[in-house]
N, C-alpha and C positions, 0 to 999 in steps of 0.2 A: 589360398591363404587359410590356415586353420582358424577355427573359431576359438574364442577365449571362454574358458569356464573356470569356476572355483569349486572346491569341494563343498557338497551340501551335507544335509543330515543323513547319517547312516552310511554304510559301506557302498562303494560304487554308485554314489549319488552325486550328481554335479548340477551346478546352476549356471545357465548360459548368461554370460555378461555381454559379449559382442559377437555378432554373426547371425542375427535373427533372419535376415534375408537369405543368407546361404542355406540355413536349415530349412526354411520354407521351400526354397527351390529344390533342394535334394528330396524333400518329401513328395513334391509334385512329380519328380522324376522317378519315384518309386524306390529311392535309396534309403537304407536304414543305417548307414554308417557315415560318420563325418570325422575328419581330422580335427583334433582339438589341442590347444595349448592350455595347460592348467596353471593358473597363477597361485602361488602360495600366499594368498591374502584372504582376509574376510570378505564377505560379499559387499559390505559397505565400502571398504577400502578399494575393492576392485572397480566398483561403479564410479567412484571419484577419480581413480587413476585413468580409467577408460575415457571419461569426459575430458580430463586435462590433456590427454594425448590427442584429442580431436578438437581442441579449441580453435584450430584454423578453419573449421567448417562453419564457424559463425553461428553458434546456437542462439536462438531467439530468447528473449527474456521469458517467454512462456515455457519453452523447452527447459530452460534452466530452472524455472519454478516447479515444473513437473518432477524433475530429478530431485530437487531439494525436498519437495513434499514426500516423495517416495522414501528418501533416506531418513527424514525426520519421523515419518509414521512407522516405518518398519524397524528402524534401529534405535529409536528414541534418542536421536542426536539433537542437542540444543542448538540455538542460533550460533552460539560461540563455537561449538564443535564444528558445525558446517562451515562457518566462516574460516576457521583455522585450516580445514582440509582444502578449501578452495583458494586460500590466501586472499580472502575478502573480508570485509567488515560484517558485523552482525546486522547492521542496517541494510547492506546490500542483500543479504539473505532474506531479511524480513520483507523487503519490498517485493521480491520475486515470489515469496511464499504467498503474500497477500493477493497476487494476481490469480493464483489458482485456488486459494482457500476462501476468498471473500467475493470475488467477481463471479456472477452467474455464468454458466457455460455458454450461453448465447452471446454474452459480451466477450468472453474469451475467444470465441470463434471469429468475431470481428477483428480482434487483435491479431489472431493467427493469420487471417487472410490479408493483413496489412491495411485494413480499412480504418484502423484507429492506431495512433502512435502508442507503442508499448510504454514509453516513458510517461506520457500523459495519463495512460490507464493506471499506472502505479501511483502517480503523484496526485491525481485529481479524481479519477473515477472510483478508486478504492475507497477513499474517505466519503465520497458521495453515496456509494453503495452501503456503507456502514450507517450513515445518517438517514438515508431514505432510499431503499432499494427500488421502489416504484419510480421515483424521480430519475434515478440513474438509468433505468431501463428506457424511460421515455427520451431522455437526452441522447442516449446512444442511438436509438432508432432515428432520431432527427439528424445526427451528425455523421453517422457511419458512412464511409465512402465519399465524404465531401472534401477530402484532402486538407483537413484542418491541421495546423501546426500544434506543437506542444503548448506554445504561448496562447494560442486562441482557445484551446480547450481550458487552459488555466483561467482565462478571462471569463469564460462561461461559468466555470465552477465558482469563481469569486463572486460573480454577479448573483448566482443562485444563493450562495451562502450568506451574503450580506444584504440581499434585497428583501423588500416587502413582498407580501403574497402576490401582488400583481406583477412585480418584476420577475419573481420566480416562475410564474406561469408563462411569461413571455420567453424566458430562457428555454423552457421545455417545448414550447410550441413554435417559436420562430427564432432559433438561436442564430442562424446566419444573418437574419435581418438585424438582430440586436448587435452583432459584431460590426456590421456595416454602419449602423447608426453611431456606435461609439467611435469608430474610426473617423467618421465625418466630423464629429465635434471635438476630436482630439483628446479623448479620455485616455489617460495613461494608467495602467494597472499598478505601476510600480512607483507612483509618487508618494510623498511623505504622508499625505493625508490618508491615503488608502492603507499604507503600512500601519498607521496608528489605529485605524479601524480594525485591521486584521488582528493587531495585538489585543485590543479590547475585546473583540469577539472571541478570541482564543481564551482569554482569561475567564470570560463568562462561561464558556463551554467547559473548561476544566473545573471551575467551581461547581457547576451543576453536576458533573460526573462525580466529584468528590463527595458532594452532598448525598447523592444516591447511594454511594458505598456506605456512608455513615448510616443512612436510613435502613440499609439492609443488615446492619449489625456487625460490620467489619471490625469496628473499634473494640467491641466486647470480646471478640475472639482473639485479640492480639495478646502476646506475652507482655508482662509488665515493662521490660525494657523497650519494647516496640511502642507501647502506649506513651511512654515518656517522650520518645523521639517524635511521635505523631503530634503530641501536645506542643513540643518545642517548635516544630515546623508550622503548626497552626498559628502559634503566636507570631512567628515571623511573617506569615502570610497576612495576618490581621494588620500588623504594623505597616507592611508595604502597601496594602490596599487602602489604609487610612491616609497615607501620604499621597497616594495616587488620587484619591477622591478630593483631598484638599487642593492639590495642584489643579485638577480639572475645574474646581469651583473658582479658584483664583483666575484661571484663564477665561472662564465664562464671564466673570464680573468685569475683567479688564476689557474684553471685547464688547460686551453689551453696554457698558456705561452705567452711570449711577441711576438713571431713570428707567432702565429697561425692565420689562416684566420678567426677563430671564433671571433676575436676581432673586425672585421668589423661590422658596424651597419647593 
């Protein structure tokens, strides 16, 4: 089978797209000639086409991430460009890029060896690594190779994100014991109460991030139309948060009763 190449920079220069093992074997055999098929495509288009032609081989999420990272870095392709070429969404591209751009190599290696579910790494370990790289490394050390499911890793991430310092430390030092304890008492991570806590935690995190951007002078660098839009959105956020705070106050008063200390501001 001939290898696949595309034309490179300069005359008689070619870039190898498919056939690396054949070329290595020929070099070890002392050969300096290889049969090749030249595709009339750009290097980026050839890499995408080669991957699409080999989808039956079942590339892992990490392998997909490495290819996407190469295309994005070398050819300045946006998430939308990559998604369009692979017939996927920009979100699909972003999740796989995060695996190779935000997870440390040691954690990637656990995913590559099948010791951690790739989906769990994308959904839970990536945001944990963003928030606290040291905590992410400690958690992976404790759970790698333990056969945890995506849901169990998600439970641990939720417990760390929402927990007090003592709970967070327990997640990192004894995650398997914590999972057994929660299973024993029937804690469900998908109940309405936890969903509400997730929403409020997310709102607080987004507000803190927006406040940091403002503190770093982002608003001053915007164009006048952009400032107007930010002001409009800020007013909408203020109104929604005021309504949310009022609703929470009403719920607390209704639950606590007229004589409860919880009525105090």
